[in-house]
KEROLO-621131 format. One record per residue: x, y, z of N, C-alpha, C in turn. Coordinates in pm, 1 decimal, always signed. Last residue first. Example, Ala and Ser with C-alpha at 12.3 -4.5 7.8 and 13.67 -1.06 7.14 Angstrom:
REM KEROLO-621131
- n.x;n.y;n.z;ca.x;ca.y;ca.z;c.x;c.y;c.z
- +1285.0;-225.0;+708.0;+1367.0;-106.0;+714.0;+1290.0;+3.0;+787.0 $
- +1319.0;-569.0;+780.0;+1230.0;-450.0;+780.0;+1320.0;-330.0;+780.0 $
***
This chain:
REM KEROLO-621131
- n.x;n.y;n.z;ca.x;ca.y;ca.z;c.x;c.y;c.z
- +105.4;+18462.5;-8543.7;+178.0;+18544.9;-8640.9;+128.9;+18689.7;-8636.3 $
- +144.5;+18192.1;-8343.6;+80.7;+18324.1;-8346.8;+165.3;+18411.5;-8438.4 $
- +301.7;+17979.1;-8433.3;+164.5;+17954.3;-8388.2;+83.2;+18081.9;-8389.6 $
- +566.9;+17997.0;-8501.0;+470.3;+18049.3;-8597.3;+325.6;+18028.0;-8557.2 $
- +716.3;+17911.5;-8289.5;+711.1;+17826.1;-8407.6;+612.5;+17872.0;-8512.8 $
- +744.2;+18090.0;-8081.3;+624.2;+18006.3;-8084.1;+611.5;+17918.7;-8207.6 $
- +854.0;+18334.6;-7952.7;+923.8;+18206.7;-7968.7;+814.5;+18100.4;-7967.7 $
- +860.1;+18674.0;-8028.4;+777.5;+18553.4;-8020.9;+863.8;+18429.8;-8043.7 $
- +972.1;+18935.8;-7849.0;+1025.0;+18833.3;-7939.1;+940.0;+18707.3;-7925.7 $
- +901.9;+19261.2;-7832.6;+845.7;+19133.4;-7790.5;+889.5;+19029.7;-7892.8 $
- +1111.5;+19540.5;-7735.9;+1056.4;+19445.8;-7832.1;+998.3;+19322.5;-7764.5 $
- +1261.8;+19730.4;-7602.4;+1118.2;+19752.5;-7616.7;+1048.0;+19654.5;-7708.1 $
- +1564.7;+19707.7;-7794.1;+1492.2;+19733.9;-7669.5;+1345.4;+19758.9;-7700.0 $
- +1875.3;+19655.5;-7929.4;+1738.1;+19605.2;-7929.1;+1675.5;+19635.1;-7794.2 $
- +2143.3;+19691.8;-7939.9;+2060.8;+19793.6;-8005.2;+1915.6;+19747.1;-8017.1 $
- +2270.5;+19475.0;-7811.8;+2286.1;+19609.2;-7755.9;+2195.2;+19715.5;-7818.5 $
- +2206.9;+19176.0;-7726.4;+2163.4;+19259.9;-7839.2;+2159.0;+19406.5;-7797.3 $
- +2259.9;+19001.3;-7520.6;+2374.6;+19060.8;-7589.7;+2336.3;+19163.2;-7696.2 $
- +2017.8;+18913.8;-7427.9;+2115.9;+18958.9;-7328.7;+2229.6;+19035.5;-7394.4 $
- +1896.0;+18819.5;-7656.8;+1853.8;+18949.1;-7604.1;+1950.0;+19002.9;-7498.7 $
- +2034.5;+18569.3;-7685.2;+2038.8;+18673.1;-7789.1;+2005.3;+18810.3;-7731.2 $
- +1963.1;+18436.6;-7451.0;+2104.2;+18467.1;-7476.6;+2117.1;+18577.0;-7581.9 $
- +1685.9;+18414.3;-7496.3;+1735.8;+18492.4;-7382.4;+1882.3;+18530.8;-7403.2 $
- +1680.3;+18241.2;-7712.1;+1632.2;+18378.5;-7730.6;+1679.7;+18468.3;-7617.5 $
- +1772.2;+18011.2;-7584.4;+1850.3;+18068.8;-7694.7;+1810.4;+18214.5;-7719.7 $
- +1557.7;+17963.7;-7412.3;+1687.2;+18003.9;-7356.1;+1777.2;+18064.6;-7464.3 $
- +1366.1;+17877.3;-7596.3;+1346.2;+18003.8;-7525.1;+1477.5;+18054.6;-7467.1 $
- +1478.4;+17639.3;-7688.8;+1434.1;+17740.9;-7784.7;+1420.1;+17877.1;-7717.7 $
- +1514.5;+17496.3;-7451.4;+1631.4;+17549.7;-7521.0;+1592.7;+17656.3;-7622.2 $
- +1255.3;+17408.6;-7387.6;+1317.7;+17512.9;-7307.0;+1439.3;+17574.9;-7375.6 $
- +1084.4;+17376.7;-7708.0;+1161.8;+17321.3;-7597.1;+1216.6;+17436.4;-7512.9 $
- +760.3;+17364.4;-7878.5;+889.8;+17418.8;-7843.1;+956.1;+17346.5;-7727.1 $
- +621.8;+17132.8;-8117.6;+612.0;+17219.0;-8000.6;+752.4;+17260.4;-7957.9 $
- +633.5;+17145.4;-8480.1;+665.4;+17085.4;-8350.5;+632.3;+17183.1;-8240.1 $
- +591.7;+17279.3;-8722.8;+568.8;+17136.5;-8713.1;+609.8;+17069.4;-8584.3 $
- +587.0;+17540.7;-8790.6;+717.8;+17477.0;-8794.1;+710.3;+17326.9;-8765.6 $
- +313.0;+17608.2;-8753.7;+370.8;+17599.9;-8887.6;+503.8;+17526.8;-8893.8 $
- +107.7;+17431.8;-8541.7;+229.1;+17513.7;-8543.7;+297.1;+17499.7;-8679.1 $
- -92.1;+17250.3;-8533.4;-130.7;+17388.6;-8564.4;-9.3;+17481.7;-8576.8 $
- +37.6;+17023.2;-8450.2;-10.3;+17027.1;-8588.7;-51.4;+17167.3;-8630.9 $
- +78.4;+17088.9;-8183.2;+193.6;+17071.0;-8271.3;+151.4;+17083.2;-8417.1 $
- -183.5;+17084.3;-8094.1;-109.6;+17210.6;-8091.0;+13.3;+17203.5;-8181.8 $
- -237.4;+16810.9;-8122.0;-312.9;+16908.8;-8201.0;-238.7;+17041.7;-8207.8 $
- -62.3;+16712.6;-7927.8;-42.2;+16675.3;-8068.9;-116.5;+16772.9;-8160.3 $
- -176.8;+16815.6;-7700.7;-40.3;+16856.0;-7735.1;-10.4;+16824.6;-7882.3 $
- -416.1;+16671.8;-7709.4;-420.1;+16817.5;-7726.8;-281.2;+16869.6;-7763.2 $
- -319.2;+16417.6;-7660.4;-389.0;+16442.8;-7786.6;-396.7;+16593.0;-7815.3 $
- -218.1;+16439.4;-7399.9;-125.5;+16422.6;-7513.3;-190.7;+16447.9;-7648.9 $
- -355.2;+16686.7;-7191.6;-382.6;+16564.1;-7266.7;-286.6;+16553.6;-7385.3 $
- -136.6;+16828.5;-6953.2;-219.4;+16847.9;-7072.8;-234.4;+16715.1;-7146.5 $
- +39.8;+16806.5;-6750.3;-94.9;+16756.5;-6724.7;-187.9;+16772.4;-6844.5 $
- +271.7;+16923.7;-6849.2;+274.8;+16782.3;-6810.5;+135.0;+16723.7;-6791.3 $
- +306.0;+17184.8;-6903.4;+230.2;+17107.3;-7001.5;+214.9;+16960.8;-6962.1 $
- +463.0;+17273.7;-6700.7;+331.5;+17335.5;-6714.8;+242.8;+17256.9;-6811.2 $
- +706.5;+17146.6;-6737.8;+614.7;+17091.6;-6637.4;+474.5;+17149.6;-6650.2 $
- +729.5;+17184.1;-7099.4;+781.2;+17195.3;-6962.8;+680.7;+17131.4;-6867.3 $
- +740.4;+17254.0;-7409.6;+728.0;+17128.6;-7334.5;+801.0;+17139.0;-7200.4 $
- +551.0;+17530.8;-7504.7;+684.2;+17481.4;-7469.1;+667.6;+17358.4;-7379.8 $
- +382.8;+17714.7;-7723.2;+367.3;+17588.3;-7650.1;+506.9;+17530.1;-7628.3 $
- +554.3;+18021.4;-7708.1;+434.3;+17949.0;-7746.7;+419.9;+17825.2;-7660.9 $
- +682.0;+18310.6;-7529.7;+687.2;+18171.4;-7575.3;+550.3;+18119.7;-7618.5 $
- +791.5;+18605.5;-7572.3;+655.2;+18552.1;-7564.6;+656.5;+18408.7;-7617.5 $
- +1013.1;+18816.4;-7405.2;+998.8;+18694.8;-7484.0;+858.6;+18641.7;-7462.6 $
- +1109.2;+19159.6;-7410.9;+1018.0;+19055.1;-7364.9;+1023.4;+18935.3;-7460.0 $
- +1346.0;+19402.8;-7285.7;+1280.4;+19326.2;-7391.2;+1200.5;+19212.3;-7331.1 $
- +1520.1;+19685.5;-7217.5;+1411.9;+19600.8;-7165.8;+1342.0;+19533.4;-7283.2 $
- +1834.7;+19831.5;-7129.0;+1746.3;+19775.2;-7230.4;+1642.9;+19684.5;-7165.2 $
- +1969.8;+20124.3;-7009.2;+1911.4;+19996.1;-6969.8;+1812.4;+19950.2;-7076.5 $
- +2069.3;+20380.4;-7027.9;+2149.0;+20271.7;-7082.3;+2096.5;+20133.1;-7051.0 $
- +1897.5;+20574.0;-6954.0;+1998.7;+20535.9;-6854.2;+2082.2;+20416.7;-6899.9 $
- +1712.8;+20590.1;-7157.5;+1810.3;+20698.9;-7144.2;+1919.7;+20671.1;-7041.2 $
- +1558.1;+20346.9;-7095.5;+1650.9;+20356.6;-7208.4;+1752.7;+20469.0;-7196.6 $
- +1365.8;+20358.8;-6902.6;+1502.2;+20327.6;-6860.7;+1604.9;+20338.0;-6972.5 $
- +1126.8;+20427.8;-7035.0;+1163.7;+20493.9;-6909.8;+1311.5;+20477.5;-6876.7 $
- +1113.0;+20257.8;-7255.1;+1115.7;+20402.9;-7275.5;+1167.7;+20475.6;-7150.5 $
- +1113.1;+20013.2;-7128.1;+1212.8;+20038.3;-7232.5;+1225.7;+20188.0;-7258.3 $
- +889.5;+20032.2;-6966.8;+1021.4;+20042.4;-6904.8;+1131.0;+20066.2;-7007.3 $
- +686.7;+19994.1;-7158.4;+694.3;+20119.1;-7083.7;+833.4;+20138.3;-7022.9 $
- +740.5;+19733.2;-7241.7;+746.9;+19843.1;-7338.1;+758.7;+19978.4;-7268.2 $
- +701.3;+19591.8;-6999.3;+830.2;+19589.5;-7068.6;+843.4;+19707.5;-7163.7 $
- +430.0;+19639.1;-6943.4;+534.0;+19682.5;-6849.1;+668.8;+19691.8;-6919.6 $
- +309.2;+19509.3;-7159.7;+294.2;+19653.9;-7143.8;+401.2;+19710.6;-7051.0 $
- +387.9;+19242.2;-7102.4;+426.3;+19306.5;-7228.1;+418.9;+19457.6;-7215.5 $
- +264.3;+19202.3;-6854.7;+409.8;+19193.1;-6866.2;+458.7;+19262.2;-6993.2 $
- -4.1;+19216.2;-6920.6;+52.8;+19321.0;-6835.7;+205.3;+19320.8;-6845.1 $
- -28.9;+18976.9;-7056.7;-46.1;+19102.2;-7130.7;+11.8;+19219.0;-7052.8 $
- +1.1;+18807.9;-6842.6;+106.7;+18808.8;-6943.2;+94.4;+18928.7;-7037.4 $
- -231.9;+18853.0;-6699.2;-101.9;+18879.4;-6635.8;+7.5;+18891.2;-6741.1 $
- -421.9;+18775.0;-6890.5;-420.0;+18912.5;-6840.5;-286.1;+18945.8;-6776.1 $
- -370.4;+18503.4;-6919.3;-348.9;+18592.6;-7032.9;-339.2;+18737.6;-6987.8 $
- -454.0;+18418.0;-6663.5;-314.0;+18402.0;-6704.3;-281.7;+18496.6;-6819.4 $
- -728.5;+18480.3;-6688.2;-647.3;+18540.4;-6582.4;-499.2;+18534.1;-6618.1 $
- -806.4;+18324.4;-6913.5;-822.7;+18470.0;-6911.9;-732.7;+18536.0;-6807.8 $
- -811.5;+18071.2;-7017.0;-688.5;+18117.7;-6953.3;-689.5;+18270.1;-6945.2 $
- -1035.5;+18014.5;-7157.1;-1013.4;+17938.2;-7033.3;-877.3;+17966.1;-6970.9 $
- -883.8;+18128.9;-7452.6;-1005.3;+18085.0;-7384.3;-968.6;+17995.1;-7267.1 $
- -626.5;+18368.3;-7450.4;-664.2;+18227.7;-7468.4;-789.8;+18196.9;-7389.8 $
- -448.3;+18638.5;-7613.2;-547.9;+18584.8;-7521.5;-581.7;+18439.8;-7552.9 $
- -242.8;+18752.8;-7760.1;-372.0;+18733.0;-7826.3;-481.7;+18680.6;-7734.6 $
- -26.6;+18805.1;-7586.2;-41.8;+18881.1;-7710.5;-182.9;+18872.0;-7766.6 $
- -41.6;+18626.4;-7386.1;-39.3;+18767.2;-7348.7;-53.9;+18858.0;-7469.1 $
- -12.0;+18395.7;-7526.0;-147.3;+18428.1;-7479.5;-153.4;+18570.3;-7423.0 $
- +255.5;+18382.6;-7561.8;+177.1;+18420.7;-7679.3;+33.3;+18452.2;-7639.1 $
- +396.5;+18545.3;-7275.4;+340.9;+18426.7;-7340.4;+270.1;+18473.4;-7466.6 $
- +677.1;+18665.6;-7110.6;+531.7;+18672.8;-7120.5;+482.6;+18540.1;-7177.6 $
- +952.1;+18748.5;-6934.3;+890.8;+18635.6;-7005.2;+739.1;+18647.8;-6996.2 $
- +1199.4;+19003.9;-6980.7;+1079.8;+18951.2;-6916.8;+1025.7;+18835.2;-6999.8 $
- +1513.0;+19118.2;-6920.7;+1437.6;+19032.1;-7011.7;+1319.6;+18976.0;-6934.5 $
- +1716.2;+19395.6;-6905.4;+1605.6;+19326.1;-6840.7;+1533.1;+19245.7;-6947.3 $
- +2051.1;+19499.9;-6878.2;+1944.5;+19445.3;-6962.2;+1842.9;+19372.7;-6875.8 $
- +2277.8;+19783.2;-6858.7;+2210.0;+19665.0;-6807.8;+2100.1;+19620.1;-6901.6 $
- +2409.0;+20097.4;-6743.3;+2406.3;+19985.4;-6838.0;+2331.2;+19870.0;-6774.2 $
- +2504.1;+20276.9;-6551.2;+2437.1;+20325.1;-6672.1;+2439.2;+20218.9;-6781.9 $
- +2596.5;+20193.2;-6310.3;+2691.0;+20183.6;-6421.5;+2631.4;+20229.4;-6555.3 $
- +2379.1;+20255.8;-6148.8;+2512.8;+20289.7;-6103.0;+2613.5;+20288.0;-6217.4 $
- +2163.2;+20143.9;-6278.4;+2178.0;+20289.0;-6277.7;+2319.1;+20331.2;-6237.5 $
- +2197.3;+19870.2;-6223.5;+2204.3;+19920.2;-6360.0;+2231.2;+20070.8;-6364.3 $
- +2162.4;+19860.6;-5947.2;+2286.9;+19811.1;-6006.0;+2306.0;+19869.8;-6145.5 $
- +1897.6;+19958.9;-5924.9;+2010.5;+20036.1;-5870.6;+2146.6;+19990.6;-5923.4 $
- +1744.0;+19743.3;-6052.7;+1768.1;+19871.4;-6119.5;+1880.9;+19954.5;-6057.1 $
- +1689.6;+19520.4;-5892.9;+1805.4;+19517.5;-5982.9;+1841.1;+19654.2;-6039.7 $
- +1459.9;+19583.0;-5751.5;+1578.7;+19541.1;-5676.8;+1704.0;+19546.9;-5763.4 $
- +1279.4;+19639.4;-5952.7;+1316.7;+19746.9;-5860.0;+1442.0;+19711.5;-5780.6 $
- +1264.7;+19383.0;-6064.1;+1317.8;+19493.3;-6144.6;+1360.1;+19608.8;-6054.4 $
- +1145.8;+19241.1;-5852.3;+1281.7;+19207.0;-5897.8;+1344.2;+19319.1;-5980.6 $
- +891.5;+19365.5;-5821.5;+985.3;+19353.6;-5709.9;+1128.2;+19331.4;-5757.6 $
- +783.6;+19338.6;-6081.1;+799.1;+19471.2;-6020.0;+902.4;+19465.7;-5908.3 $
- +770.6;+19060.6;-6096.3;+861.4;+19133.9;-6185.3;+887.9;+19274.4;-6130.7 $
- +578.3;+19014.5;-5899.7;+710.5;+18953.4;-5887.8;+812.6;+19023.0;-5975.9 $
- +355.5;+19137.3;-6005.2;+422.6;+19201.4;-5892.2;+561.7;+19142.9;-5870.9 $
- +318.1;+18936.7;-6216.1;+335.6;+19080.5;-6241.8;+408.7;+19148.7;-6126.5 $
- +320.8;+18670.6;-6125.8;+351.9;+18700.3;-6265.6;+377.8;+18847.3;-6294.3 $
- +258.5;+18681.5;-5843.8;+379.8;+18617.2;-5895.4;+416.8;+18671.8;-6033.1 $
- +23.7;+18838.5;-5829.4;+133.5;+18859.0;-5734.0;+264.2;+18801.3;-5786.9 $
- -143.4;+18734.8;-6023.1;-88.2;+18868.7;-6043.3;+28.8;+18895.3;-5949.3 $
- -191.0;+18483.0;-5899.0;-139.0;+18492.5;-6036.1;-73.4;+18628.1;-6059.8 $
- -304.8;+18562.4;-5656.5;-174.6;+18495.2;-5656.0;-110.6;+18498.3;-5795.1 $
- -549.4;+18671.4;-5737.8;-450.0;+18757.1;-5672.3;-311.2;+18693.0;-5674.8 $
- -672.5;+18437.3;-5841.2;-650.8;+18556.2;-5925.7;-540.1;+18643.7;-5866.8 $
- -686.3;+18280.6;-5609.8;-603.6;+18236.7;-5722.4;-573.1;+18352.3;-5816.7 $
- -863.1;+18441.6;-5457.6;-729.6;+18407.2;-5405.7;-635.5;+18364.9;-5518.4 $
- -1091.9;+18441.3;-5607.4;-1020.2;+18567.9;-5590.6;-877.5;+18542.1;-5541.3 $
- -1102.1;+18156.7;-5826.8;-1124.1;+18222.4;-5698.7;-1046.2;+18353.1;-5692.8 $
- -1262.4;+18104.1;-6134.9;-1136.8;+18127.4;-6063.8;-1166.4;+18199.4;-5932.6 $
- -1503.2;+18091.4;-6265.8;-1474.7;+17987.6;-6166.8;-1344.3;+18009.2;-6091.4 $
- -1522.6;+18280.6;-6458.4;-1625.6;+18281.0;-6353.9;-1595.8;+18181.8;-6242.2 $
- -1321.7;+18206.4;-6633.6;-1301.7;+18324.7;-6549.5;-1400.5;+18325.4;-6433.6 $
- -1252.6;+17856.5;-6642.8;-1338.6;+17969.8;-6676.5;-1312.9;+18085.9;-6580.9 $
- -904.0;+17754.1;-6655.9;-1042.9;+17743.6;-6611.8;-1121.9;+17866.7;-6650.8 $
- -576.7;+17741.8;-6539.6;-668.4;+17708.3;-6647.9;-808.7;+17691.4;-6591.1 $
- -291.5;+17925.4;-6466.5;-422.3;+17880.9;-6417.7;-510.9;+17856.8;-6538.2 $
- +60.7;+17942.6;-6372.4;-52.1;+17947.8;-6466.0;-180.6;+17902.2;-6397.2 $
- +344.9;+18146.3;-6283.8;+252.8;+18036.5;-6259.8;+135.6;+18051.3;-6355.3 $
- +696.3;+18230.5;-6306.7;+555.8;+18249.7;-6338.3;+474.7;+18125.7;-6305.4 $
- +1013.7;+18373.5;-6363.5;+922.2;+18305.3;-6270.7;+777.2;+18334.4;-6307.3 $
- +1172.9;+18534.9;-6523.9;+1114.1;+18415.8;-6583.8;+1009.8;+18348.9;-6494.0 $
- +1344.0;+18790.7;-6585.2;+1223.5;+18768.1;-6504.1;+1142.8;+18655.2;-6566.8 $
- +1672.4;+18837.0;-6575.7;+1573.9;+18762.5;-6653.9;+1457.5;+18726.1;-6562.6 $
- +1904.9;+19089.0;-6589.0;+1797.8;+19032.4;-6506.9;+1698.1;+18964.9;-6599.7 $
- +2247.1;+19140.5;-6617.8;+2124.9;+19101.1;-6688.7;+2027.9;+19039.2;-6588.4 $
- +2421.9;+19232.6;-6425.4;+2432.3;+19286.0;-6561.4;+2305.8;+19257.9;-6641.4 $
- +2467.0;+19296.6;-6090.1;+2373.1;+19242.7;-6189.1;+2399.2;+19311.2;-6322.6 $
- +2649.1;+19200.6;-5794.7;+2630.9;+19285.6;-5912.3;+2534.4;+19216.6;-6008.1 $
- +2629.5;+19040.4;-5564.0;+2717.4;+19157.0;-5564.9;+2697.3;+19251.2;-5682.2 $
- +2363.0;+18920.4;-5384.5;+2415.5;+18926.6;-5520.9;+2500.0;+19052.7;-5535.2 $
- +2234.4;+18932.0;-5149.1;+2336.2;+18827.1;-5162.4;+2405.4;+18829.8;-5298.0 $
- +2039.8;+19113.5;-5183.9;+2149.8;+19153.6;-5095.8;+2263.1;+19051.2;-5099.5 $
- +1850.3;+18976.2;-5324.3;+1942.2;+19059.8;-5401.2;+2056.7;+19112.5;-5314.6 $
- +1717.0;+18853.3;-5106.9;+1784.8;+18773.2;-5209.1;+1888.6;+18856.2;-5283.6 $
- +1608.3;+19069.1;-4972.1;+1705.9;+18984.5;-4904.2;+1784.4;+18900.9;-5004.0 $
- +1429.0;+19161.0;-5166.1;+1537.8;+19248.7;-5119.7;+1647.2;+19167.9;-5050.9 $
- +1261.1;+18937.0;-5176.1;+1338.4;+18975.6;-5295.0;+1455.0;+19065.5;-5255.1 $
- +1148.5;+18945.4;-4923.8;+1227.8;+18827.9;-4962.3;+1314.3;+18859.5;-5083.2 $
- +1009.1;+19184.8;-4941.3;+1120.3;+19174.2;-4846.7;+1209.3;+19054.3;-4878.8 $
- +814.7;+19120.6;-5139.6;+910.9;+19229.0;-5159.0;+1031.8;+19216.0;-5067.3 $
- +709.3;+18834.1;-5273.5;+736.3;+18890.4;-5141.5;+848.3;+18993.9;-5153.0 $
- +704.9;+18718.3;-5518.0;+589.7;+18800.8;-5483.3;+607.7;+18872.8;-5350.2 $
- +920.4;+18550.8;-5529.3;+933.9;+18682.4;-5594.1;+817.3;+18774.3;-5562.7 $
- +1049.4;+18379.7;-5275.0;+919.2;+18401.0;-5337.0;+920.6;+18541.0;-5396.9 $
- +1355.2;+18207.3;-5280.8;+1287.7;+18337.2;-5270.6;+1153.2;+18333.1;-5341.3 $
- +1672.2;+18073.1;-5247.2;+1530.1;+18048.2;-5226.0;+1458.1;+18180.6;-5200.9 $
- +1916.6;+18069.2;-5485.8;+1866.2;+18148.1;-5373.4;+1715.7;+18125.1;-5361.6 $
- +2207.2;+17917.0;-5616.8;+2062.4;+17909.3;-5597.6;+2022.2;+17987.5;-5473.3 $
- +2455.2;+17987.8;-5843.8;+2414.7;+18007.4;-5704.4;+2262.9;+18008.7;-5694.2 $
- +2610.2;+17744.7;-6064.8;+2531.4;+17864.7;-6036.9;+2491.8;+17869.1;-5889.7 $
- +2725.5;+17511.0;-6129.7;+2806.8;+17603.6;-6051.6;+2735.5;+17734.0;-6022.2 $
- +2576.5;+17315.3;-6260.6;+2620.7;+17433.6;-6335.3;+2720.3;+17522.3;-6262.4 $
- +2508.4;+17105.9;-6091.7;+2541.5;+17076.1;-6231.2;+2608.7;+17192.7;-6302.4 $
- +2439.6;+17229.9;-5855.1;+2552.1;+17136.8;-5856.9;+2601.0;+17111.1;-5998.8 $
- +2214.9;+17377.1;-5940.5;+2332.6;+17445.7;-5887.2;+2456.3;+17356.2;-5893.2 $
- +2041.9;+17168.1;-6010.5;+2085.2;+17264.9;-6112.8;+2212.4;+17337.0;-6067.2 $
- +2012.3;+17045.1;-5758.5;+2068.3;+16969.7;-5870.8;+2119.4;+17063.3;-5980.1 $
- +1891.7;+17246.7;-5609.5;+2023.1;+17196.3;-5568.3;+2091.2;+17121.1;-5681.5 $
- +1651.1;+17265.7;-5749.6;+1743.2;+17380.1;-5745.5;+1883.4;+17335.1;-5707.6 $
- +1538.2;+17016.0;-5693.8;+1568.8;+17052.1;-5832.7;+1668.6;+17167.2;-5837.3 $
- +1507.2;+17039.5;-5415.8;+1591.9;+16934.6;-5471.9;+1633.3;+16967.7;-5615.1 $
- +1330.8;+17265.6;-5395.5;+1463.7;+17265.1;-5334.0;+1557.0;+17160.5;-5395.6 $
- +1107.0;+17428.6;-5520.0;+1170.9;+17307.1;-5573.0;+1315.0;+17295.3;-5524.1 $
- +1007.3;+17675.1;-5431.1;+972.9;+17552.7;-5359.3;+1055.1;+17429.9;-5399.9 $
- +1141.9;+17907.2;-5560.4;+1058.7;+17915.1;-5440.2;+1047.9;+17783.2;-5364.4 $
- +1442.6;+18067.0;-5678.7;+1341.0;+17962.9;-5688.3;+1260.6;+17968.5;-5558.8 $
- +1685.1;+18244.5;-5868.3;+1587.5;+18240.4;-5759.9;+1488.6;+18127.2;-5785.6 $
- +2031.4;+18223.6;-5945.4;+1891.2;+18201.2;-5980.4;+1805.2;+18188.6;-5855.7 $
- +2313.5;+18363.2;-6093.1;+2238.2;+18349.6;-5969.1;+2094.3;+18322.1;-6009.2 $
- +2609.1;+18304.4;-6274.1;+2462.7;+18299.4;-6270.8;+2412.2;+18281.6;-6128.1 $
- +2852.3;+18432.5;-6468.5;+2822.9;+18402.0;-6328.9;+2672.0;+18413.5;-6311.9 $
- +2925.5;+18283.6;-6789.7;+2865.9;+18387.5;-6706.0;+2853.0;+18338.3;-6562.0 $
- +3017.3;+18081.9;-6958.8;+3111.2;+18146.8;-6868.5;+3055.6;+18258.8;-6783.7 $
- +2849.5;+17928.2;-7101.8;+2929.1;+18023.7;-7178.5;+3019.2;+18109.5;-7088.4 $
- +2727.3;+17776.7;-6906.7;+2816.8;+17710.1;-7001.1;+2902.2;+17808.9;-7079.5 $
- +2557.9;+17963.1;-6786.6;+2673.0;+17911.3;-6712.3;+2775.7;+17849.5;-6806.8 $
- +2367.2;+17995.1;-6985.5;+2448.7;+18110.6;-6946.9;+2572.9;+18064.5;-6871.0 $
- +2268.4;+17728.8;-6989.0;+2331.4;+17786.5;-7107.5;+2415.0;+17909.7;-7075.5 $
- +2167.7;+17680.8;-6726.7;+2270.4;+17594.8;-6786.9;+2343.2;+17665.3;-6900.8 $
- +1975.6;+17883.1;-6700.4;+2088.1;+17875.6;-6605.8;+2201.0;+17794.0;-6667.4 $
- +1801.9;+17800.5;-6905.0;+1874.1;+17927.5;-6917.3;+1994.4;+17930.8;-6822.9 $
- +1704.7;+17566.0;-6791.7;+1781.0;+17559.0;-6916.7;+1861.1;+17687.1;-6938.9 $
- +1570.4;+17673.6;-6573.8;+1683.8;+17584.3;-6550.2;+1769.7;+17572.1;-6675.3 $
- +1367.2;+17820.3;-6709.1;+1464.8;+17886.2;-6622.8;+1588.3;+17802.6;-6600.3 $
- +1219.6;+17621.0;-6842.6;+1290.7;+17723.4;-6918.7;+1399.8;+17787.5;-6834.4 $
- +1243.4;+17371.9;-6591.1;+1194.9;+17416.0;-6720.7;+1282.7;+17516.1;-6791.9 $
- +1362.0;+17490.8;-6268.5;+1299.1;+17394.7;-6357.9;+1274.1;+17456.6;-6494.7 $
- +1485.4;+17692.3;-6125.3;+1507.1;+17553.4;-6082.0;+1453.6;+17449.9;-6179.7 $
- +1445.0;+17965.4;-6168.0;+1555.6;+17897.5;-6234.1;+1575.0;+17751.6;-6200.1 $
- +1286.7;+18194.0;-6118.0;+1225.8;+18069.5;-6162.5;+1327.8;+17979.8;-6230.3 $
- +1506.1;+18447.2;-6246.9;+1402.7;+18404.2;-6153.0;+1334.5;+18279.5;-6208.7 $
- +1843.4;+18506.1;-6277.1;+1730.0;+18442.2;-6342.2;+1629.1;+18401.5;-6235.3 $
- +2105.0;+18721.3;-6339.0;+2008.0;+18680.0;-6237.9;+1883.9;+18628.0;-6310.2 $
- +2444.3;+18725.1;-6425.1;+2308.2;+18702.3;-6472.4;+2220.8;+18659.1;-6355.0 $
- +2724.5;+18901.7;-6493.0;+2645.9;+18849.6;-6381.3;+2498.7;+18844.5;-6423.4 $
- +2961.5;+18812.1;-6749.6;+2852.5;+18894.1;-6696.9;+2788.3;+18824.2;-6577.3 $
***
């Protein structure tokens, strides 16, 4: 299959690139700034790296013009923001929605013609457990991730008759660069609050992506990958 993964140079996205490539899929991944990391992932996996800001509609169209076919689109690119809602700047608020929500809009619209042509395809979006329940001091981020869930469910109904499945993954605490600045004591507390007794890894989420890519009778679902943190 031809797999397109956004945010594929680091963390969850890079792990997904590795796992889909290892099983023999042709993988294309988009990234914005991490040129060295993207080059390393491409060299390691044989995947094709394409520099693209998903928030830029024209850049997304140019990126997809380099991709001959799409069977599975994984909308993984995202940014976060921590702080009181009263303290977030309008610029930061707009950028969060531009990447986390509009970025998916741009990529899904770019990929859908491929799916419609063959009346088949799968879209996997990445939300967060905070998109399900909200998080204090992450109101803006939670709002974007809640929008992702609603978008996925709506598209599952809209695109299902055309043979296109749309599902969402809602990760919990995953040990990636996003957590690198979090106090280790807080990470330990989060681990203790997780019924399964550990924080997640990029592989945990990538495994869920592989499942949803192949699950032909699953659509419109939110798959929590959080170790039981949110039940």
